[in-house]
TITI-461160 format. One record per atom (N, C-alpha, C): residue in one letter; chain; x, y, z. Coordinates in Angstrom, 1 decimal. Example, Ala and Ser with C-alpha at 12.3 -4.5 7.8 and 13.67 -1.06 7.14 Angstrom:
TITI-461160
A  A  13.2  -5.7  7.8
A  A  12.3  -4.5  7.8
A  A  13.2  -3.3  7.8
S  A  12.8  -2.2  7.1
S  A  13.7  -1.1  7.1
S  A  12.9  0.0  7.9
end
This chain:
TITI-461160
M  A  6.2  2.2  24.3
M  A  7.0  1.0  24.9
M  A  5.7  -0.1  23.8
I  A  4.8  0.0  23.6
I  A  4.0  -0.9  22.7
I  A  4.9  -0.9  21.2
V  A  4.9  -0.2  20.7
V  A  5.9  -0.2  19.7
V  A  7.3  -0.3  19.7
L  A  8.0  0.0  20.2
L  A  9.8  0.0  20.5
L  A  9.7  -1.0  20.9
L  A  9.2  -1.9  22.3
L  A  9.9  -3.3  23.0
L  A  9.6  -4.4  21.6
P  A  8.6  -4.3  21.1
P  A  8.5  -5.7  20.0
P  A  9.8  -5.3  19.1
I  A  9.8  -4.5  18.4
I  A  11.3  -3.6  17.3
I  A  12.2  -4.3  18.3
A  A  12.5  -4.2  19.5
A  A  13.4  -4.2  19.9
A  A  14.2  -5.3  19.9
A  A  12.9  -6.3  20.2
A  A  13.2  -7.7  20.8
A  A  13.4  -8.4  19.2
L  A  12.5  -8.0  18.0
L  A  12.9  -8.3  16.9
L  A  14.5  -8.4  16.2
V  A  15.1  -7.0  16.5
V  A  16.6  -6.8  16.5
V  A  17.4  -7.5  17.4
W  A  17.1  -8.0  18.1
W  A  18.0  -8.8  19.0
W  A  17.8  -10.2  18.4
A  A  16.8  -10.4  18.3
A  A  16.5  -12.1  17.5
A  A  17.4  -12.0  16.3
S  A  17.3  -11.0  15.6
S  A  18.2  -11.4  14.0
S  A  19.4  -11.3  14.1
Q  A  20.0  -10.8  15.4
Q  A  21.8  -10.9  15.7
Q  A  22.3  -12.0  16.4
K  A  21.1  -12.9  17.2
K  A  21.6  -14.0  17.8
K  A  22.8  -14.6  17.6
D  A  22.5  -15.3  16.3
D  A  23.4  -16.5  16.0
D  A  24.4  -15.3  15.2
G  A  24.7  -14.0  15.5
G  A  26.3  -13.1  15.1
G  A  25.8  -12.4  13.8
L  A  26.6  -11.6  13.8
L  A  26.2  -10.6  12.7
L  A  26.9  -11.2  11.5
H  A  27.5  -11.9  11.3
H  A  27.7  -13.0  10.0
H  A  26.7  -13.5  9.6
Q  A  25.9  -14.5  10.1
Q  A  24.8  -15.2  10.0
Q  A  23.8  -14.4  9.1
F  A  23.5  -12.9  10.6
F  A  22.5  -11.7  9.9
F  A  22.8  -11.5  8.3
W  A  23.9  -11.4  8.2
W  A  24.3  -10.5  6.7
W  A  24.1  -11.9  5.9
S  A  24.3  -12.8  6.0
S  A  24.5  -13.9  5.0
S  A  23.1  -14.3  4.8
V  A  22.1  -14.2  5.9
V  A  20.7  -14.8  5.6
V  A  20.2  -13.3  4.7
A  A  20.4  -12.0  5.1
A  A  19.7  -11.0  4.3
A  A  20.2  -10.4  3.0
T  A  21.3  -11.2  2.4
T  A  21.9  -10.5  1.7
T  A  21.9  -12.3  0.6
S  A  21.4  -13.2  1.1
S  A  21.3  -14.2  0.4
S  A  20.5  -13.8  -1.2
P  A  20.6  -14.6  -1.7
P  A  20.0  -14.7  -3.4
P  A  18.2  -14.4  -3.0
E  A  17.8  -15.3  -2.3
E  A  16.3  -15.6  -2.2
E  A  15.6  -14.4  -1.6
A  A  16.6  -13.8  -0.4
A  A  16.1  -12.6  0.5
A  A  16.2  -11.7  -0.6
I  A  17.0  -11.3  -1.2
I  A  17.2  -9.9  -1.8
I  A  16.2  -10.1  -3.2
A  A  16.1  -11.2  -3.6
A  A  14.6  -11.2  -4.7
A  A  13.0  -10.9  -4.1
A  A  13.2  -11.4  -3.2
A  A  11.8  -11.2  -2.1
A  A  11.8  -9.8  -1.8
L  A  12.6  -9.2  -1.4
L  A  13.1  -7.7  -0.9
L  A  12.3  -6.7  -2.2
K  A  13.1  -7.3  -3.2
K  A  13.0  -6.1  -4.6
K  A  11.4  -6.4  -5.1
L  A  11.0  -7.9  -5.2
L  A  9.8  -7.8  -5.7
L  A  8.7  -7.3  -4.4
T  A  9.0  -7.5  -3.5
T  A  8.0  -6.5  -2.1
T  A  7.9  -5.3  -2.4
L  A  8.9  -4.4  -2.5
L  A  9.6  -3.1  -2.6
L  A  8.7  -2.5  -3.9
G  A  9.2  -3.1  -4.8
G  A  8.9  -2.4  -6.3
G  A  7.5  -2.9  -6.4
A  A  6.6  -3.9  -6.1
A  A  5.3  -3.9  -5.9
A  A  4.5  -2.6  -5.0
S  A  5.2  -2.7  -4.0
S  A  4.6  -1.8  -3.3
S  A  4.3  -0.5  -3.5
V  A  5.8  0.0  -4.4
V  A  5.8  1.3  -4.6
V  A  4.7  1.7  -5.7
V  A  4.8  0.7  -6.8
V  A  3.8  1.0  -8.0
V  A  2.4  0.7  -7.8
V  A  1.9  -0.2  -6.6
V  A  0.6  -0.5  -6.1
V  A  0.3  1.2  -5.4
S  A  1.1  1.8  -4.3
S  A  1.1  2.7  -3.9
S  A  0.8  4.1  -5.0
L  A  1.4  4.3  -6.0
L  A  1.4  5.3  -6.9
L  A  -0.2  5.0  -7.8
V  A  -0.5  3.9  -8.1
V  A  -1.8  3.5  -8.8
V  A  -3.0  3.8  -7.6
S  A  -2.8  3.2  -6.7
S  A  -3.6  3.6  -5.5
S  A  -3.8  5.0  -5.3
A  A  -2.9  6.0  -5.5
A  A  -3.1  7.3  -5.6
A  A  -3.7  7.8  -6.3
F  A  -3.7  7.7  -7.8
F  A  -4.2  8.1  -8.7
F  A  -6.0  7.7  -9.1
F  A  -6.1  6.4  -8.7
F  A  -7.5  5.9  -8.7
F  A  -8.0  6.4  -7.6
G  A  -7.5  5.9  -6.2
G  A  -8.1  6.6  -5.1
G  A  -8.7  7.7  -5.0
T  A  -7.3  9.3  -5.8
T  A  -8.2  10.5  -5.6
T  A  -9.4  10.8  -6.6
I  A  -9.3  9.9  -7.7
I  A  -10.4  10.1  -8.7
I  A  -11.7  9.3  -7.8
T  A  -12.0  8.1  -7.4
T  A  -12.7  7.5  -6.8
T  A  -13.4  8.8  -5.5
A  A  -12.7  9.1  -4.6
A  A  -12.3  10.4  -3.8
A  A  -13.4  11.6  -4.3
W  A  -12.5  11.9  -5.4
W  A  -13.3  13.1  -6.1
W  A  -14.8  12.4  -6.7
V  A  -14.9  11.4  -7.4
V  A  -16.5  11.0  -7.6
V  A  -17.4  10.9  -6.5
L  A  -17.3  10.5  -5.3
L  A  -17.7  9.9  -4.4
L  A  -18.3  11.5  -3.7
V  A  -17.4  12.6  -3.4
V  A  -17.6  13.7  -3.1
V  A  -18.4  15.0  -4.1
R  A  -17.8  14.5  -5.3
R  A  -18.2  16.1  -6.1
R  A  -19.9  15.6  -6.9
D  A  -19.9  14.1  -7.1
D  A  -21.0  13.7  -7.9
D  A  -22.1  13.0  -7.4
E  A  -23.2  13.1  -8.0
E  A  -24.1  12.5  -7.4
E  A  -24.8  11.4  -8.0
F  A  -24.9  9.9  -8.1
F  A  -25.7  9.3  -9.0
F  A  -26.3  8.0  -8.4
R  A  -26.7  7.2  -8.8
R  A  -27.5  5.8  -8.1
R  A  -26.6  5.4  -7.5
G  A  -26.6  4.7  -6.4
G  A  -26.0  3.6  -5.6
G  A  -24.9  4.2  -5.3
K  A  -24.7  5.7  -4.6
K  A  -24.0  6.0  -4.5
K  A  -23.7  5.4  -3.1
S  A  -24.7  5.5  -1.9
S  A  -24.2  4.9  -0.7
S  A  -23.8  3.2  -1.0
I  A  -24.2  3.0  -1.9
I  A  -23.5  1.0  -2.2
I  A  -21.6  1.5  -2.0
V  A  -21.8  1.9  -3.4
V  A  -20.5  2.4  -3.7
V  A  -19.5  2.9  -2.1
N  A  -19.8  3.6  -1.3
N  A  -19.0  4.0  -0.6
N  A  -19.0  2.9  0.7
A  A  -20.0  2.3  0.6
A  A  -19.7  1.2  1.4
A  A  -18.8  -0.5  1.1
V  A  -18.9  0.0  -0.5
V  A  -17.9  -1.2  -0.7
V  A  -16.6  -1.0  -0.8
I  A  -16.2  0.6  -0.6
I  A  -15.2  1.3  -0.5
I  A  -14.0  0.4  0.7
D  A  -15.2  0.4  1.6
D  A  -14.5  -0.3  3.0
D  A  -14.5  -1.6  3.1
L  A  -15.2  -2.0  2.2
L  A  -15.1  -3.6  2.4
L  A  -13.5  -4.5  2.7
P  A  -12.7  -4.1  2.0
P  A  -11.6  -4.4  2.1
P  A  -10.9  -4.4  3.5
F  A  -11.4  -3.7  4.5
F  A  -11.3  -3.0  5.4
F  A  -11.6  -4.3  6.7
A  A  -12.7  -4.6  6.1
A  A  -13.4  -5.7  6.9
A  A  -13.2  -7.4  6.6
L  A  -12.8  -7.3  5.5
L  A  -12.7  -8.8  5.1
L  A  -11.6  -9.3  5.2
P  A  -11.2  -10.6  6.0
P  A  -10.2  -11.0  6.1
P  A  -9.5  -11.4  4.9
T  A  -8.2  -11.1  5.2
T  A  -7.3  -10.9  3.7
T  A  -7.5  -12.2  3.4
I  A  -7.4  -13.6  3.8
I  A  -7.1  -14.8  3.3
I  A  -8.5  -14.9  2.6
V  A  -9.7  -14.1  2.7
V  A  -11.0  -14.4  2.0
V  A  -10.4  -13.6  0.7
A  A  -9.8  -12.5  1.4
A  A  -9.7  -11.5  -0.2
A  A  -9.4  -12.7  -1.2
S  A  -7.8  -13.2  -0.9
S  A  -7.2  -14.1  -1.6
S  A  -7.7  -14.9  -2.4
L  A  -8.6  -15.6  -1.7
L  A  -9.5  -16.5  -2.4
L  A  -10.4  -16.2  -3.2
T  A  -11.1  -14.8  -2.9
T  A  -12.5  -14.3  -3.6
T  A  -11.4  -13.8  -5.2
L  A  -10.1  -13.6  -5.0
L  A  -9.2  -13.0  -6.3
L  A  -9.0  -14.3  -7.0
L  A  -8.8  -15.5  -6.1
L  A  -8.3  -16.9  -6.7
L  A  -9.6  -17.3  -7.8
A  A  -10.5  -16.9  -7.1
A  A  -11.8  -17.5  -8.1
A  A  -12.3  -16.8  -9.3
L  A  -11.9  -15.5  -9.1
L  A  -12.1  -14.5  -10.2
L  A  -11.4  -14.7  -11.4
Y  A  -9.8  -14.6  -10.9
Y  A  -8.8  -14.5  -11.5
Y  A  -7.7  -15.3  -11.9
G  A  -8.3  -16.6  -11.5
G  A  -7.3  -18.0  -11.3
G  A  -7.9  -18.8  -12.5
P  A  -7.3  -20.1  -12.4
P  A  -7.5  -21.3  -13.4
P  A  -9.2  -21.7  -13.6
Q  A  -9.8  -21.4  -12.7
Q  A  -11.4  -21.5  -13.0
Q  A  -12.3  -20.3  -13.0
S  A  -11.5  -19.0  -13.5
S  A  -12.2  -18.1  -13.9
S  A  -13.2  -17.6  -14.3
P  A  -14.4  -16.9  -14.3
P  A  -15.2  -17.2  -14.9
P  A  -15.4  -16.4  -16.4
L  A  -14.2  -15.2  -16.1
L  A  -13.9  -14.2  -17.3
L  A  -13.0  -14.7  -18.0
G  A  -12.2  -16.3  -17.8
G  A  -11.3  -16.6  -18.6
G  A  -10.2  -15.7  -18.6
I  A  -9.9  -15.1  -17.6
I  A  -8.6  -14.8  -17.0
I  A  -7.7  -15.2  -16.2
D  A  -6.8  -15.9  -16.2
D  A  -6.0  -16.7  -15.2
D  A  -4.5  -16.0  -15.1
I  A  -4.4  -15.1  -14.1
I  A  -3.2  -14.3  -13.8
I  A  -2.6  -15.2  -12.7
S  A  -3.2  -16.2  -11.8
S  A  -2.8  -16.9  -10.7
S  A  -1.3  -17.2  -11.0
L  A  -0.3  -16.9  -9.7
L  A  1.2  -17.4  -9.7
L  A  2.1  -16.2  -10.6
T  A  1.6  -15.2  -10.7
T  A  1.9  -14.2  -11.5
T  A  2.1  -13.1  -10.8
R  A  3.4  -12.2  -11.1
R  A  3.4  -11.0  -10.2
R  A  2.3  -10.1  -10.4
K  A  1.7  -10.2  -12.1
K  A  0.3  -9.3  -12.1
K  A  -0.8  -9.7  -10.9
A  A  -0.7  -10.8  -10.0
A  A  -1.8  -11.1  -9.2
A  A  -1.3  -10.6  -8.0
I  A  0.1  -10.1  -7.7
I  A  0.6  -9.8  -6.7
I  A  0.0  -8.3  -6.7
V  A  0.1  -7.6  -7.9
V  A  -0.1  -6.2  -8.0
V  A  -1.7  -5.9  -7.8
L  A  -2.6  -7.0  -8.2
L  A  -4.0  -7.0  -8.2
L  A  -4.5  -7.2  -6.9
A  A  -3.8  -7.9  -6.0
A  A  -4.1  -8.1  -4.8
A  A  -3.7  -7.1  -3.7
L  A  -2.4  -6.4  -4.2
L  A  -2.3  -5.4  -3.1
L  A  -3.1  -4.2  -3.5
L  A  -3.9  -3.6  -4.5
L  A  -4.3  -2.8  -5.2
L  A  -5.8  -3.1  -4.7
F  A  -6.1  -4.2  -4.2
F  A  -7.6  -4.4  -3.6
F  A  -7.5  -4.1  -1.8
V  A  -6.3  -4.5  -1.4
V  A  -6.4  -3.9  0.3
V  A  -5.8  -2.7  0.3
T  A  -4.9  -2.1  -0.8
T  A  -4.5  -0.3  -0.3
T  A  -5.7  0.6  -0.9
L  A  -6.1  0.4  -2.4
L  A  -7.3  1.5  -2.9
L  A  -7.9  1.9  -1.3
P  A  -8.5  1.4  -0.7
P  A  -9.6  2.1  0.2
P  A  -8.4  3.2  1.1
F  A  -7.2  3.0  1.4
F  A  -6.6  3.4  2.4
F  A  -6.8  5.6  1.6
V  A  -6.6  5.7  0.3
V  A  -6.2  6.6  -0.1
V  A  -7.4  7.2  -0.3
V  A  -8.5  6.9  -0.7
V  A  -10.2  7.3  -0.8
V  A  -10.1  7.8  0.4
R  A  -10.3  7.1  1.8
R  A  -10.8  7.4  2.9
R  A  -9.7  8.4  3.5
T  A  -8.3  8.7  3.0
T  A  -7.9  10.1  3.4
T  A  -8.2  11.4  2.5
V  A  -8.6  10.9  1.6
V  A  -8.8  12.2  0.9
V  A  -9.9  12.8  0.6
Q  A  -11.0  12.0  0.8
Q  A  -12.5  12.1  0.9
Q  A  -12.8  13.3  1.8
P  A  -12.1  13.0  3.1
P  A  -12.8  14.3  4.3
P  A  -12.0  15.8  3.7
V  A  -10.8  15.4  3.2
V  A  -10.1  16.6  2.6
V  A  -10.9  17.6  1.5
L  A  -11.4  16.7  0.7
L  A  -12.3  17.3  -0.3
L  A  -13.5  17.8  0.2
L  A  -14.5  17.4  1.2
L  A  -15.8  17.6  1.7
L  A  -15.3  18.8  2.8
E  A  -14.0  19.1  3.2
E  A  -14.1  20.7  4.0
E  A  -12.9  21.8  3.0
L  A  -12.9  20.9  1.4
L  A  -12.4  21.9  0.5
L  A  -13.3  23.4  0.6
D  A  -12.8  24.6  0.5
D  A  -13.8  25.7  0.3
D  A  -13.9  26.0  -1.3
L  A  -15.3  25.9  -1.8
L  A  -15.4  25.8  -3.1
L  A  -15.6  27.4  -3.9
E  A  -15.6  28.0  -2.6
E  A  -15.7  29.6  -3.3
E  A  -14.5  30.2  -4.0
A  A  -13.2  29.4  -3.6
A  A  -11.6  29.4  -4.3
A  A  -12.2  29.2  -5.9
E  A  -12.4  28.1  -6.0
E  A  -12.8  27.1  -7.0
E  A  -13.8  27.8  -8.0
E  A  -14.5  28.6  -7.6
E  A  -15.7  29.2  -8.4
E  A  -15.2  30.3  -9.0
A  A  -14.4  31.4  -8.3
A  A  -14.0  32.4  -8.2
A  A  -12.5  32.1  -9.4
A  A  -11.9  31.2  -9.2
A  A  -10.7  30.9  -10.0
A  A  -12.1  30.9  -11.5
R  A  -12.8  30.1  -11.5
R  A  -13.5  29.8  -12.9
R  A  -14.1  31.3  -13.7
S  A  -14.5  32.1  -12.4
S  A  -14.9  33.4  -12.8
S  A  -14.1  33.8  -13.9
L  A  -13.0  33.6  -13.2
L  A  -11.7  34.6  -14.3
L  A  -11.6  33.9  -15.4
G  A  -11.5  32.8  -15.7
G  A  -11.8  32.0  -17.2
G  A  -10.5  31.1  -16.8
A  A  -10.1  30.8  -15.6
A  A  -9.4  29.3  -15.4
A  A  -10.2  28.2  -15.5
S  A  -9.5  27.4  -16.6
S  A  -9.8  26.3  -16.8
S  A  -9.9  25.5  -15.7
E  A  -10.7  23.9  -16.1
E  A  -10.7  23.2  -14.8
E  A  -9.8  22.6  -14.5
L  A  -8.6  22.2  -15.4
L  A  -7.2  21.8  -15.1
L  A  -6.7  22.7  -14.7
R  A  -6.6  24.0  -14.6
R  A  -6.2  25.2  -14.2
R  A  -6.6  25.1  -12.8
V  A  -7.8  25.1  -12.5
V  A  -8.2  24.9  -10.9
V  A  -7.7  23.8  -10.0
F  A  -8.0  22.6  -10.8
F  A  -7.6  21.7  -10.0
F  A  -6.2  21.5  -9.8
R  A  -5.0  22.0  -10.8
R  A  -3.7  22.0  -10.7
R  A  -3.8  23.1  -9.6
S  A  -4.0  24.6  -9.6
S  A  -3.6  25.3  -8.9
S  A  -4.4  25.7  -7.2
I  A  -5.6  24.9  -7.5
I  A  -6.3  25.2  -6.2
I  A  -6.7  23.9  -5.3
V  A  -7.1  22.9  -6.3
V  A  -7.5  21.7  -5.5
V  A  -6.3  21.0  -5.3
L  A  -5.4  20.4  -6.1
L  A  -4.3  19.6  -5.6
L  A  -3.4  20.2  -4.4
P  A  -3.1  21.5  -4.5
P  A  -2.3  21.8  -3.5
P  A  -3.2  21.2  -1.8
N  A  -4.2  21.6  -2.1
N  A  -4.9  21.3  -0.5
N  A  -4.8  19.8  -0.4
I  A  -5.0  19.0  -1.5
I  A  -5.8  17.4  -1.2
I  A  -4.3  16.7  -1.0
L  A  -3.2  17.5  -1.7
L  A  -2.1  16.7  -1.8
L  A  -1.8  16.0  -0.1
P  A  -1.6  16.6  0.9
P  A  -1.3  16.2  2.4
P  A  -2.2  15.0  2.6
G  A  -3.6  14.9  2.1
G  A  -4.4  13.8  2.2
G  A  -3.7  12.6  1.6
I  A  -3.8  13.1  0.0
I  A  -2.9  11.8  -1.2
I  A  -1.7  11.0  -0.8
L  A  -0.8  11.8  -0.1
L  A  0.3  11.3  0.6
L  A  0.5  10.6  1.5
S  A  -0.8  10.9  2.7
S  A  -0.8  10.1  3.8
S  A  -1.6  9.0  3.5
G  A  -2.5  8.9  2.2
G  A  -3.1  7.6  1.8
G  A  -1.8  6.6  1.1
V  A  -0.5  7.3  0.8
V  A  0.3  6.7  0.0
V  A  0.8  6.3  1.1
A  A  1.3  6.7  2.2
A  A  2.1  6.0  3.2
A  A  1.5  5.2  3.8
L  A  0.1  4.8  3.7
L  A  -0.6  4.0  4.6
L  A  -0.9  2.6  3.5
A  A  -0.7  3.2  2.4
A  A  -1.3  2.3  1.1
A  A  0.1  1.4  1.1
F  A  1.4  2.2  1.4
F  A  2.6  1.4  1.5
F  A  2.9  0.4  2.3
A  A  3.0  1.3  3.4
A  A  3.1  0.2  4.9
A  A  1.8  -1.0  4.8
R  A  0.8  -1.0  4.2
R  A  -0.2  -2.2  4.1
R  A  0.8  -3.0  2.9
A  A  0.9  -2.6  1.9
A  A  1.5  -3.5  0.9
A  A  2.7  -4.0  1.5
V  A  3.2  -3.5  1.5
V  A  5.0  -4.5  2.3
V  A  4.8  -5.4  3.5
G  A  3.8  -5.4  4.2
G  A  3.7  -6.2  5.3
G  A  2.2  -7.3  4.8
E  A  1.9  -7.5  3.9
E  A  0.5  -7.7  3.2
E  A  1.1  -9.5  3.1
I  A  0.0  -10.2  3.4
I  A  0.6  -11.5  3.2
I  A  -0.4  -12.7  3.0
G  A  -1.6  -12.1  3.6
G  A  -3.1  -13.0  3.4
G  A  -3.5  -12.9  2.3
A  A  -3.5  -11.9  1.5
A  A  -4.3  -11.8  0.1
A  A  -3.4  -12.4  -1.2
L  A  -2.0  -12.2  -0.4
L  A  -1.3  -13.0  -1.4
L  A  -0.8  -14.7  -1.7
V  A  -1.4  -15.1  -0.1
V  A  -0.8  -16.3  0.2
V  A  -1.3  -17.3  -1.1
L  A  -2.7  -17.4  -1.6
L  A  -3.3  -18.5  -2.3
L  A  -3.2  -17.5  -4.1
I  A  -3.4  -16.9  -4.1
I  A  -3.1  -16.2  -5.5
I  A  -1.8  -16.2  -6.3
A  A  -0.6  -15.6  -5.4
A  A  0.6  -15.5  -5.8
A  A  1.4  -17.0  -6.0
G  A  1.0  -18.0  -5.2
G  A  1.8  -19.2  -5.3
G  A  3.3  -19.2  -5.0
N  A  3.9  -18.1  -4.0
N  A  4.7  -17.8  -3.4
N  A  5.9  -18.7  -4.0
V  A  6.3  -18.5  -5.2
V  A  7.4  -19.0  -5.9
V  A  8.7  -18.3  -5.8
P  A  9.5  -19.0  -5.1
P  A  10.9  -18.1  -5.1
P  A  11.3  -17.7  -6.5
F  A  12.0  -16.4  -6.1
F  A  12.6  -15.6  -7.1
F  A  11.5  -15.2  -8.6
K  A  10.6  -15.6  -7.8
K  A  9.4  -15.4  -8.8
K  A  8.4  -14.6  -8.4
T  A  7.5  -14.9  -7.5
T  A  6.2  -14.6  -6.6
T  A  6.3  -14.8  -5.0
E  A  7.3  -15.0  -4.6
E  A  7.6  -14.9  -3.6
E  A  7.8  -13.2  -2.9
V  A  7.0  -13.1  -1.8
V  A  7.1  -11.7  -1.3
V  A  7.9  -11.9  0.1
A  A  8.5  -10.9  0.3
A  A  9.2  -10.5  1.8
A  A  8.6  -11.4  3.1
S  A  6.9  -10.9  2.9
S  A  6.4  -11.3  4.0
S  A  6.3  -13.0  4.4
V  A  6.1  -13.8  3.1
V  A  5.8  -14.9  2.9
V  A  7.0  -15.6  3.2
F  A  8.3  -15.1  2.4
F  A  9.7  -15.8  3.0
F  A  10.0  -15.6  4.8
V  A  9.5  -14.5  5.5
V  A  9.7  -14.5  6.7
V  A  8.9  -15.9  7.1
F  A  7.7  -15.7  6.9
F  A  7.2  -17.0  7.0
F  A  7.8  -18.4  7.2
L  A  7.9  -18.5  5.8
L  A  8.4  -19.9  5.4
L  A  9.4  -20.3  6.4
H  A  10.2  -19.4  6.6
H  A  11.4  -19.4  7.4
H  A  11.3  -19.9  9.2
I  A  9.9  -19.0  9.3
I  A  9.6  -19.3  10.9
I  A  9.2  -20.6  11.1
Q  A  8.0  -21.0  10.1
Q  A  7.9  -22.6  9.8
Q  A  8.6  -23.2  10.0
G  A  9.6  -23.0  9.1
G  A  11.2  -24.1  9.1
G  A  12.4  -24.1  10.5
G  A  11.9  -23.4  11.1
G  A  12.6  -22.9  12.5
G  A  13.6  -22.4  12.7
D  A  14.0  -21.3  11.4
D  A  14.8  -20.3  11.4
D  A  14.4  -18.8  11.9
Q  A  14.2  -18.8  13.1
Q  A  13.8  -17.8  13.8
Q  A  14.8  -16.8  13.5
A  A  16.1  -16.8  13.6
A  A  16.9  -15.7  13.4
A  A  17.1  -15.4  12.1
G  A  16.7  -16.4  10.7
G  A  16.9  -15.9  9.6
G  A  15.8  -14.9  9.1
A  A  14.2  -15.1  9.4
A  A  13.1  -14.6  9.8
A  A  13.7  -13.0  10.3
S  A  13.9  -13.0  11.4
S  A  14.3  -11.8  11.9
S  A  15.3  -10.9  11.2
A  A  16.0  -11.4  10.8
A  A  17.1  -10.7  9.8
A  A  16.5  -9.8  8.6
V  A  15.5  -10.8  7.5
V  A  15.1  -10.2  6.7
V  A  14.0  -9.2  7.4
A  A  13.3  -9.3  8.3
A  A  12.2  -9.0  9.0
A  A  12.7  -7.3  9.1
V  A  14.0  -7.3  9.7
V  A  14.5  -6.0  10.4
V  A  15.1  -5.4  9.2
V  A  15.9  -6.1  7.7
V  A  15.8  -5.2  6.5
V  A  14.5  -4.4  6.1
M  A  13.5  -5.3  6.4
M  A  11.9  -4.9  5.5
M  A  11.9  -3.7  7.0
L  A  11.8  -3.5  7.9
L  A  11.6  -2.4  8.6
L  A  12.4  -1.4  8.8
V  A  13.6  -1.4  8.2
V  A  14.6  -0.4  8.0
V  A  14.4  0.4  6.6
I  A  14.0  -0.2  5.7
I  A  14.0  0.2  4.5
I  A  12.6  0.7  4.4
S  A  11.5  0.2  4.9
S  A  10.5  0.7  4.9
S  A  10.2  2.0  5.7
F  A  10.8  1.9  7.2
F  A  10.6  3.4  7.7
F  A  11.6  4.4  7.0
A  A  12.7  4.0  6.4
A  A  13.2  5.1  5.5
A  A  12.3  5.9  4.6
L  A  11.6  5.1  3.4
L  A  10.6  5.4  3.0
L  A  9.4  6.0  3.5
L  A  9.2  5.8  4.4
L  A  7.6  6.3  5.5
L  A  8.2  7.9  5.6
L  A  9.5  7.7  5.9
L  A  10.2  9.0  6.3
L  A  9.9  10.1  5.0
A  A  10.6  9.3  4.0
A  A  10.7  10.4  2.9
A  A  9.4  11.1  2.3
I  A  8.2  10.1  2.7
I  A  7.1  10.5  2.4
I  A  6.6  11.0  3.2
G  A  6.8  11.4  4.7
G  A  6.6  12.1  5.7
G  A  7.0  13.8  5.2
G  A  8.6  13.8  4.8
G  A  9.0  14.6  4.2
G  A  8.5  15.9  3.4
L  A  7.6  15.0  2.3
L  A  7.2  15.3  1.3
L  A  5.9  16.0  1.6
R  A  5.2  15.2  2.3
R  A  3.8  15.7  3.3
R  A  4.0  17.0  3.8
F  A  5.1  16.9  4.9
F  A  5.6  18.5  5.7
F  A  5.9  19.5  4.4
L  A  6.7  19.1  3.4
L  A  6.7  20.1  2.2
L  A  5.4  20.5  1.8
A  A  4.5  19.8  1.5
A  A  3.1  19.7  0.9
A  A  2.5  20.7  1.8
T  A  2.8  20.9  3.0
T  A  1.6  21.6  3.6
T  A  2.1  22.9  4.7
R  A  3.5  23.3  4.0
R  A  4.5  24.1  4.8
R  A  3.6  25.8  4.3
H  A  2.5  25.7  3.5
H  A  1.9  27.0  3.5
H  A  0.9  27.2  4.3
E  A  0.7  26.3  5.0
E  A  -0.3  25.9  6.0
E  A  0.2  26.6  7.2
R  A  1.6  26.5  7.7
R  A  2.3  26.8  8.8
R  A  2.7  28.4  8.6
A  A  3.3  28.6  7.5
A  A  3.6  30.0  7.2
A  A  2.4  31.0  7.7
end
């Protein structure tokens, strides 16, 4: 009830002015550009987060080094940090007054960087517990039989941590699609260039066009739900050996 009632209200609001108006707003050039940018950036960020998040989780679980507890704590920082503060932080580091001399504000690179900042911890925190519970004896047995480290990882480790990676990817994708706070300052929200769907919806609500905002929100909802179902299907296939 908590989830379905608001979604039903959103769908009702989206067609309040008629299906023709719904379709007109949802297929407008600006809306399509915003949706393409949002979905494209979210997919790229999810894949990058899967790669680097898995490496980070591996290092935190399998390696010992100075400052490990600090790194572990820093991983959780984007969870606690208000997203508008994250945007301000990224703007200070990668904006016009960057101490590094790197200015990527008002570009799509800034969107990807901001989304990576808020999504990477999801993959780390879903893969980390799986690595902690992994039985090391199978890896040691494979090494004793002459298997290389790459073969051990590909044949033993990866099949076991893949469900965790896919869960992290699903969470990262969901966060990236709906993110607005981390983008609002550094991305600039330029139509057809750096305007993501969440900002498009926000600006239409500010302009008093609730039906138009709801129309794009419903399209986002449908596309995101379909992609999350696809990721869930991959996760189901990845865990079939556990149900056998």
